[in-house]
N, C-alpha and C positions, 0 to 999 in steps of 0.2 A: 568478413574475416581476412585477416591478413596471413598469407602462408610463405613459406620460405623455400626455396630450392637450391641446392648447392651442386655444383658443376666443377669438374677439375679437369687438369690436362697436364701431361707431362711435357717439359719444354727440354728438347734436345739442340744442342748448339747446333747451328747453320738449318733448322728446321722452325725455328721459333713462328715465323711469318705464318707457315703453313698450320701450326700447329693452334695459332690464335686463330686463323680464319676457322679450323674445325670447331673450336669452342664456341665461336661466334654463332656458327650455323646450328649446334645442337641446342643453344640457348633460344635462338629464334624459331628453331622447329619446335621445341616446347612450348614456347608462347603461341604460336598459331595451332598447334596440334589441340592443346587445352584450351583454345578460345580465350586468352588473357585478354581483358581490356583495358587493366590498370596496373601498370608495373610502378611501384613505388619507389624501390632503389635497387640500384645494380652496384655491387661491390667487389673489387679484386684484391688478391690478397697473393705474394707470392711465398713459396716454402723454400727452404734452402738446406742443403747437406751438412755434413760434419765441417768441411773446408769451408763453406759459407757461399757458395756458388749458387744461384738460383736453380732449381731443380724442377719447379712446378708451379701451377697458377690455381687458385682456387677462386671461383666466381660464385657469388650469392646474389640470389634475386628474391626481392620479398615483392607480393604481388597480391591482388584481392581477386 
């Protein structure tokens, strides 16, 4: 059965690299802790505020 897990991260100017590393770590930890053997898809989408600036990232992982 296919399952989906969503992760999110706020992106702050001058801290994006650290925040992306933390997001990667949380996804990898989730995969390891739940002993997931098959990842079907990983997709990222950015979120924007009222003036159009990127303010966050949503990562969706589909797995079995």
